[in-house]
N, CA and C of each residue as an Amber inpcrd file, in Angstrom:
protein
   474
 226.8240000  55.6480000 112.7580000 227.5900000  56.6900000 112.1120000
 228.4820000  56.0380000 111.0590000 228.5450000  56.6710000 109.9190000
 229.3940000  56.1440000 108.8630000 230.3970000  57.1990000 108.4300000
 231.5230000  56.7360000 107.9760000 232.5760000  57.6490000 107.5350000
 232.2790000  58.1310000 106.1270000 232.7320000  59.3650000 105.8540000
 232.6020000  59.9010000 104.5130000 233.6970000  59.3030000 103.6430000
 233.3100000  58.7520000 102.5230000 234.2590000  58.2100000 101.5600000
 234.0830000  58.9960000 100.2680000 235.0800000  59.7990000  99.9020000
 234.9380000  60.6310000  98.7040000 234.9190000  59.8010000  97.4330000
 234.3700000  60.3950000  96.3940000 234.3840000  59.7740000  95.0790000
 235.8220000  59.7560000  94.5640000 236.1670000  58.7880000  93.7460000
 237.5380000  58.7280000  93.2210000 237.8360000  59.9270000  92.3100000
 239.1130000  60.2790000  92.2700000 239.5680000  61.3700000  91.4070000
 240.3030000  60.7890000  90.2170000 240.3070000  61.4110000  89.0760000
 239.5640000  62.6270000  88.7570000 238.0760000  62.3230000  88.6240000
 237.2530000  63.3670000  88.7430000 235.8170000  63.1430000  88.6400000
 235.4380000  62.6410000  87.2520000 234.3870000  61.8620000  87.2100000
 233.9080000  61.3440000  85.9270000 232.4450000  61.7080000  85.7790000
 232.0630000  62.3980000  84.7560000 232.9050000  62.9370000  83.6790000
 233.7270000  64.1190000  84.1790000 234.8330000  64.3540000  83.5150000
 235.7150000  65.4660000  83.8940000 234.9940000  66.7940000  83.6850000
 235.2640000  67.7840000  84.5520000 234.6620000  69.1100000  84.3540000
 235.0460000  69.6760000  82.9880000 234.1000000  70.3030000  82.3460000
 234.3720000  70.9060000  81.0370000 235.2070000  72.1610000  81.2100000
 236.1980000  72.3050000  80.3630000 237.0660000  73.4840000  80.3870000
 236.7280000  74.3600000  79.1880000 235.5110000  74.8830000  79.1780000
 235.0560000  75.7430000  78.1000000 234.5180000  77.0350000  78.6810000
 234.3150000  78.0110000  77.8230000 233.6840000  79.2660000  78.2120000
 234.4010000  79.9850000  79.3340000 233.6240000  80.3740000  80.3470000
 234.1830000  81.1790000  81.4290000 235.2120000  80.4010000  82.2430000
 235.0570000  79.0910000  82.3760000 236.0340000  78.2960000  83.1220000
 237.3740000  78.2830000  82.3940000 237.3480000  78.1670000  81.1010000
 238.5940000  78.1930000  80.3270000 239.2640000  79.5630000  80.4560000
 238.4620000  80.6360000  80.4600000 239.0230000  81.9810000  80.6340000
 239.6320000  82.1270000  82.0310000 238.9440000  81.6260000  83.0550000
 239.4870000  81.6850000  84.4210000 240.8020000  80.9130000  84.5140000
 240.8380000  79.7560000  83.8850000 242.0560000  78.9390000  83.8910000
 243.1930000  79.7000000  83.2230000 242.9210000  80.3020000  82.0890000
 243.9400000  81.0800000  81.3800000 244.4000000  82.2730000  82.2140000
 243.4660000  82.9860000  82.8620000 243.8260000  84.1340000  83.7000000
 244.6920000  83.7040000  84.8790000 244.3540000  82.5460000  85.4760000
 245.1520000  82.0430000  86.5990000 246.5650000  81.6970000  86.1350000
 246.6800000  81.0480000  84.9910000 248.0070000  80.7000000  84.4630000
 248.8190000  81.9530000  84.1320000 248.1720000  82.9490000  83.5270000
 248.8760000  84.1940000  83.1970000 249.3420000  84.9130000  84.4540000
 248.4920000  84.9420000  85.4710000 248.8710000  85.6030000  86.7190000
 250.0590000  84.8940000  87.3640000 250.0650000  83.5690000  87.3430000
 251.2030000  82.8150000  87.8910000 252.4670000  83.0780000  87.0690000
 252.3310000  83.2000000  85.7610000 253.4720000  83.5200000  84.9040000
 254.0380000  84.8950000  85.2100000 253.1510000  85.8830000  85.4330000
 253.6200000  87.2270000  85.7990000 254.3480000  87.1900000  87.1340000
 253.8190000  86.4040000  88.0590000 254.4500000  86.2730000  89.3650000
 255.8530000  85.6890000  89.2130000 255.9830000  84.6870000  88.3780000
 257.2860000  84.0680000  88.1420000 258.2570000  85.0750000  87.5350000
 257.7980000  85.8630000  86.5740000 258.7060000  86.7830000  85.8880000
 259.0300000  88.0220000  86.7200000 258.1220000  88.4550000  87.5970000
 258.3900000  89.6780000  88.3630000 259.5670000  89.4840000  89.3180000
 259.7960000  88.2620000  89.7620000 260.9160000  88.0420000  90.6760000
 262.2500000  88.3470000  90.0080000 262.2900000  88.3270000  88.6780000
 263.5270000  88.6480000  87.9660000 263.8640000  90.1360000  88.0590000
 262.8740000  90.9780000  88.3550000 263.0960000  92.4170000  88.4510000
 263.5280000  92.8590000  89.8360000 263.3770000  91.9850000  90.8160000
 263.7140000  92.3490000  92.1870000 265.2200000  92.4960000  92.3390000
 265.6610000  93.4920000  93.1090000 267.0960000  93.7040000  93.2790000
 267.7780000  92.5230000  93.9700000 267.1350000  91.8880000  94.9070000
 267.6650000  90.7180000  95.6080000 266.5740000  89.6600000  95.6530000
 266.3090000  88.9600000  94.5450000 265.1940000  87.9990000  94.5380000
 265.3240000  86.9090000  95.5840000 266.5420000  86.4450000  95.8660000
 266.7090000  85.3960000  96.8710000 266.2920000  85.8910000  98.2540000
 266.7030000  87.1240000  98.5960000 266.3290000  87.6970000  99.8850000
 264.8180000  87.9000000  99.9650000 264.2280000  88.3980000  98.8910000
 262.7790000  88.6000000  98.8490000 262.0470000  87.2840000  99.0490000
 262.4130000  86.2760000  98.2850000 261.7310000  84.9880000  98.3690000
 261.9470000  84.3530000  99.7400000 263.1700000  84.4490000 100.2770000
 263.4350000  83.8710000 101.5850000 262.5930000  84.5450000 102.6640000
 262.5830000  85.8780000 102.6500000 261.8250000  86.6090000 103.6660000
 260.3330000  86.3300000 103.5450000 259.8420000  86.2470000 102.3420000
 258.4110000  86.0610000 102.1400000 257.9940000  84.6190000 102.3970000
 258.8010000  83.6670000 101.9850000 258.4400000  82.2660000 102.1370000
 258.6070000  81.8100000 103.5890000 259.5290000  82.4080000 104.3240000
 259.6880000  82.0270000 105.7280000 258.3740000  82.1810000 106.4770000
 257.6340000  83.2170000 106.1750000 256.3990000  83.5010000 106.8850000
 255.2210000  82.7980000 106.2290000 255.1680000  82.8450000 104.9320000
 254.0880000  82.2230000 104.1750000 254.5450000  82.0830000 102.7350000
 253.9390000  81.1960000 101.9790000 254.3420000  81.0490000 100.5780000
 254.0160000  82.3030000  99.7680000 254.7420000  82.4750000  98.6820000
 254.5170000  83.6290000  97.8250000 253.0930000  83.6320000  97.2660000
 252.5950000  82.4700000  96.9420000 251.2230000  82.3510000  96.4700000
 250.4040000  81.7710000  97.6220000 249.9640000  82.6410000  98.5090000
 249.3090000  82.2410000  99.7540000 247.8090000  82.1030000  99.5260000
 247.4150000  81.0210000  98.8670000 246.0140000  80.7780000  98.5390000
 245.1690000  80.5590000  99.7820000 245.7590000  80.0790000 100.8640000
 245.0080000  79.8420000 102.0930000 244.3480000  81.1100000 102.6170000
 244.9960000  82.2560000 102.4560000 244.3930000  83.5100000 102.8980000
 243.1120000  83.7780000 102.1130000 243.1460000  83.5690000 100.8030000
 241.9450000  83.7460000  99.9800000 240.8380000  82.8060000 100.4540000
 241.1910000  81.5630000 100.7290000 240.1920000  80.5920000 101.1790000
 239.6260000  80.9730000 102.5450000 240.4660000  81.5140000 103.4290000
 239.9820000  81.9820000 104.7290000 239.0460000  83.1740000 104.5710000
 239.4010000  84.0900000 103.6850000 238.5710000  85.2780000 103.4750000
 237.2240000  84.9310000 102.8470000 237.1620000  83.8110000 102.1540000
 235.9280000  83.3670000 101.4920000 235.4790000  82.0210000 102.0650000
 235.6580000  81.8880000 103.3680000 235.4270000  80.6220000 104.0650000
 234.0310000  80.0470000 103.8240000 233.0060000  80.8700000 103.9010000
 231.6300000  80.3850000 103.7340000 231.4360000  79.7780000 102.3510000
 231.8820000  80.4810000 101.3340000 231.7670000  79.9800000  99.9600000
 232.6020000  78.7200000  99.7900000 233.7950000  78.7200000 100.3360000
 234.6950000  77.5660000 100.2390000 234.0230000  76.3050000 100.7820000
 233.4770000  76.3840000 101.9940000 232.8470000  75.2020000 102.5900000
 231.5540000  74.8130000 101.8820000 230.8030000  75.8080000 101.4300000
 229.5710000  75.5050000 100.6950000 229.8990000  74.7430000  99.4100000
 230.9290000  75.1800000  98.7020000 231.3080000  74.5150000  97.4530000
 231.9310000  73.1400000  97.7040000 232.6750000  72.9950000  98.7950000
 233.1980000  71.6680000  99.1280000 232.0590000  70.6920000  99.4370000
 231.0530000  71.1780000 100.1440000 229.8870000  70.3230000 100.4110000
 229.1700000  69.9510000  99.1270000 229.1100000  70.8950000  98.1770000
 228.4650000  70.5910000  96.8930000 229.2420000  69.5150000  96.1340000
 230.5560000  69.5190000  96.2610000 231.3620000  68.4570000  95.6500000
 231.0680000  67.1350000  96.3580000 231.0690000  67.1910000  97.6660000
 230.8670000  65.9850000  98.4700000 229.5030000  65.3430000  98.2160000
 228.4490000  66.1370000  98.2410000 227.0930000  65.5810000  98.1780000
 226.5080000  65.4960000  96.7710000 226.9200000  66.4180000  95.8900000
 226.3180000  66.4670000  94.5530000 227.3140000  66.1920000  93.4350000
 228.6130000  66.1080000  93.7810000 229.6220000  65.9100000  92.7480000
 229.8150000  67.1390000  91.8710000 229.4890000  68.3240000  92.3900000
 229.5790000  69.5610000  91.6060000 231.0030000  70.1210000  91.6570000
 231.8690000  69.5340000  90.8500000 233.2530000  69.9800000  90.7660000
 233.3890000  71.3050000  90.0350000 232.4870000  71.5740000  89.1100000
 232.6260000  72.7630000  88.2640000 232.6200000  74.0500000  89.0830000
 231.6670000  74.1880000  90.0140000 231.5870000  75.4220000  90.8110000
 232.8260000  75.5690000  91.6980000 233.2800000  74.4540000  92.2890000
 234.4600000  74.5270000  93.1340000 235.6930000  74.8810000  92.3020000
 235.8100000  74.3040000  91.1130000 236.9400000  74.5930000  90.2310000
 236.9400000  76.0620000  89.8200000 235.7650000  76.6140000  89.4940000
 235.6680000  78.0380000  89.1630000 236.1570000  78.9000000  90.3250000
 235.6920000  78.5720000  91.5240000 236.0900000  79.3040000  92.7310000
 237.6040000  79.2080000  92.9490000 238.1650000  78.0140000  92.8180000
 239.5890000  77.8010000  93.0280000 240.4170000  78.5790000  92.0030000
 240.0340000  78.5230000  90.7360000 240.7770000  79.2470000  89.6990000
 240.7400000  80.7460000  89.9420000 239.5900000  81.2500000  90.3730000
 239.4980000  82.6690000  90.6990000 240.4410000  83.0010000  91.8540000
 240.5050000  82.1140000  92.8530000 241.4130000  82.3270000  93.9760000
 242.8680000  82.3660000  93.5530000 243.2710000  81.4690000  92.6720000
 244.6500000  81.4570000  92.1710000 244.9480000  82.7560000  91.4370000
 244.0300000  83.1820000  90.5800000 244.2450000  84.4050000  89.8040000
 244.3420000  85.6270000  90.7240000 243.4190000  85.7670000  91.6670000
 243.4140000  86.9130000  92.5790000 244.6660000  86.9110000  93.4470000
 245.0310000  85.7440000  93.9630000 246.1960000  85.6350000  94.8370000
 247.4900000  85.9280000  94.0800000 247.6310000  85.3660000  92.8840000
 248.8400000  85.6120000  92.0860000 248.9310000  87.0830000  91.6910000
 247.8040000  87.6810000  91.3080000 247.8130000  89.1010000  90.9440000
 248.2210000  89.9530000  92.1450000 247.7540000  89.5950000  93.3380000
 248.1460000  90.3280000  94.5400000 249.6310000  90.1950000  94.8320000
 250.1830000  89.0110000  94.6290000 251.6100000  88.8010000  94.8580000
 252.4460000  89.5780000  93.8330000 251.9750000  89.6310000  92.5880000
 252.6700000  90.4240000  91.5610000 252.6520000  91.8980000  91.9500000
 251.4980000  92.3680000  92.4130000 251.3890000  93.7630000  92.8410000
 252.3570000  94.0400000  93.9910000 252.4350000  93.1110000  94.9470000
 253.3670000  93.2710000  96.0680000 254.8040000  93.3560000  95.5600000
 255.1770000  92.4620000  94.6670000 256.5430000  92.4810000  94.1310000
 256.8060000  93.7730000  93.3630000 255.8480000  94.2310000  92.5570000
 255.9910000  95.5010000  91.8320000 256.2240000  96.6520000  92.8060000
 255.4470000  96.6820000  93.8620000 255.5790000  97.7540000  94.8450000
 256.9270000  97.6970000  95.5390000 257.4430000  96.4810000  95.7940000
 258.7570000  96.3580000  96.4220000 259.8760000  96.8130000  95.4890000
 259.7530000  96.5060000  94.2130000 260.7430000  96.9720000  93.2320000
 260.7460000  98.4970000  93.1970000 259.5700000  99.0850000  93.1330000
 259.4510000 100.5520000  93.1190000 260.0420000 101.1430000  94.3900000
 259.7070000 100.5490000  95.5200000 260.2140000 101.0310000  96.8010000
 261.7430000 100.9680000  96.8410000 262.3090000  99.8620000  96.4000000
 263.7640000  99.7240000  96.4110000 264.4110000 100.7810000  95.5220000
 263.8410000 100.9970000  94.3550000 264.4100000 102.0010000  93.4390000
 264.3190000 103.3990000  94.0360000 263.2190000 103.7030000  94.7180000
 263.0710000 105.0180000  95.3470000 264.1140000 105.2190000  96.4460000
 264.4180000 104.1690000  97.1880000 265.3070000 104.2860000  98.3380000
 266.7710000 103.9720000  98.0330000 267.0860000 103.4800000  96.8380000
 268.4440000 103.0460000  96.5240000 269.4780000 104.1530000  96.7030000
 269.1260000 105.3910000  96.3730000 270.0780000 106.5010000  96.4820000
 270.3290000 106.8840000  97.9400000 269.5070000 106.4280000  98.8340000
 269.6190000 106.8160000 100.2360000 270.2230000 105.7180000 101.1170000
 270.7410000 104.6760000 100.4970000 271.2230000 103.5130000 101.2360000
 272.2950000 103.8670000 102.2790000 273.1730000 104.8050000 102.0230000
 274.2910000 105.1090000 102.9220000 273.8470000 105.7640000 104.2250000
 272.7180000 106.3720000 104.2250000 272.2690000 107.0730000 105.4380000
 270.9380000 106.5050000 105.9360000 270.7810000 105.2070000 105.8200000
 269.4870000 104.5800000 106.1290000 268.9800000 104.8680000 107.5440000
 269.7830000 104.6440000 108.5200000 269.2970000 104.8130000 109.8910000
 269.0180000 106.2720000 110.2090000 269.8970000 107.1650000 109.7880000
 269.7000000 108.5820000 110.0570000 268.4540000 109.1210000 109.3440000
 268.1440000 108.5380000 108.2100000 267.0010000 109.0120000 107.4290000
 265.7020000 108.3160000 107.8190000 265.7750000 107.3140000 108.7010000
 264.5670000 106.6400000 109.1430000 264.0660000 105.5450000 108.2140000
 264.8840000 105.1010000 107.2930000 264.4590000 104.0410000 106.3810000
 264.5590000 102.6840000 107.0590000 265.6040000 102.5210000 107.9040000
 265.7250000 101.2800000 108.6680000 265.6950000 101.6100000 110.1510000
 265.2780000 100.6300000 110.9320000 265.2510000 100.7750000 112.3820000
 266.0870000  99.6600000 112.9960000 266.8790000 100.0080000 114.0130000
 267.6050000  98.9950000 114.7670000 266.6310000  98.4790000 115.8180000
 266.4580000  97.1490000 115.8770000 265.3900000  96.5980000 116.7150000
 265.8600000  95.8490000 117.9570000 267.1800000  95.6130000 118.1180000
 267.6360000  94.8360000 119.2720000 267.9610000  95.7060000 120.4810000
 268.3830000  96.9510000 120.2380000 268.8120000  97.8160000 121.3360000
 270.1930000  97.4650000 121.8640000 270.8850000  96.5460000 121.2020000
 272.2130000  96.1030000 121.6430000 273.3060000  96.8950000 120.9290000
 274.4900000  96.8400000 121.4960000 275.6490000  97.4700000 120.8700000
 276.3250000  96.5260000 119.8820000 276.1760000  95.2180000 120.1110000
 276.7500000  94.2140000 119.2140000 275.6250000  93.3680000 118.6520000
 275.9060000  92.7220000 117.5180000 274.9270000  91.8350000 116.8800000
 273.5870000  92.5290000 116.6560000 273.6600000  93.7190000 116.1810000
 272.4430000  94.4920000 115.9390000 271.6830000  93.9470000 114.7340000
 270.3930000  94.1600000 114.7620000 269.5220000  93.7680000 113.6550000
 268.7490000  95.0100000 113.2240000 268.7790000  95.2540000 111.9310000
 268.0560000  96.3890000 111.3690000 266.8640000  95.8870000 110.5770000
 265.7840000  96.6210000 110.6530000 264.5500000  96.2590000 109.9580000
 264.2390000  97.3260000 108.9270000 263.9930000  96.8670000 107.7210000
 263.5410000  97.7370000 106.6390000 262.0160000  97.7660000 106.7420000
 261.5180000  98.6420000 107.5830000 260.1210000  98.6540000 108.0130000
 259.1270000  98.7210000 106.8460000 259.3340000  99.6130000 105.9010000
 258.3700000  99.7640000 104.7920000 258.3060000  98.4910000 103.9570000
 259.4310000  97.8420000 103.7630000 259.4910000  96.5840000 103.0110000
 258.6920000  95.5060000 103.7420000 258.9430000  95.3730000 105.0370000
 258.2350000  94.3640000 105.8240000 256.7440000  94.6550000 105.9290000
 256.3620000  95.9130000 105.9920000 254.9420000  96.2660000 106.0520000
 254.2040000  95.7490000 104.8180000 254.8350000  95.8500000 103.6500000
 254.2160000  95.3420000 102.4260000 254.1200000  93.8270000 102.4850000
 255.1720000  93.1680000 102.9220000 255.1570000  91.7030000 102.9990000
 254.1240000  91.1930000 103.9960000 253.8650000  91.9540000 105.0400000
 252.9350000  91.5170000 106.0800000 251.4890000  91.8590000 105.7870000
 251.2210000  92.5910000 104.7250000 249.8350000  92.9300000 104.3970000
 249.0240000  91.6570000 104.1820000 247.8920000  91.6060000 104.8190000
 247.0160000  90.4630000 104.6730000 247.4040000  89.2670000 105.5130000
 248.5100000  89.3490000 106.2250000 248.9570000  88.2100000 107.0400000
 248.4970000  88.3230000 108.4820000 247.7830000  89.4040000 108.8100000
 247.2850000  89.5510000 110.1630000 246.1890000  88.5170000 110.4120000
 246.0590000  88.0550000 111.6420000 245.0090000  87.0600000 111.9380000
 243.6390000  87.6240000 111.6140000 242.7760000  86.7620000 111.0820000
 241.4120000  87.1880000 110.7460000 240.5480000  87.1970000 111.9850000
C-alpha cells in the first residue's frame, strides 16, 4: 500500500481563466461583494453576524458541498488522478456564487422582516413575535422565532 502524494500547488500549467470560467469567477466575486454590502443595511449587523456565525459561517460553502457530495468527490478524484483542476474550479466557483447569493437573500429577507416588525416592538410577546423560552421568572430568554427560522434554513442535518 502506498500513500497518496498530491501534485504540488499551484497546478502547472495553471487553469485558464477564460470564457465561462472567467464569468463564474466574476459572478462569485460579485455575489461575495453583495454579501459584504448587504450587512450594512441590517439594523443590528453585529448581532446578525454573531448569531449567524456562532452556528455556521455566513458563507457556508460546506452545505453546498454536502448537497453536491457525489459531484464534489468525483471532481476531487479527477484532480487527484488526472490533474483536472478546471472542472473542480468551475464547480467550486459555482458553489461560492450560489452560497453567497443565498446568504444575500437571507440578509435581504431579515432586513425586510425587521422593517415589517419594527413598529410592533413594544408589544412583541403579546403579539406573538417573540417567545419566552426558559419558563423562568428571572433571567428570561426571548426568541425572535421568525428571525431564527430564516437563519436555520438549510442547517438541518442531511
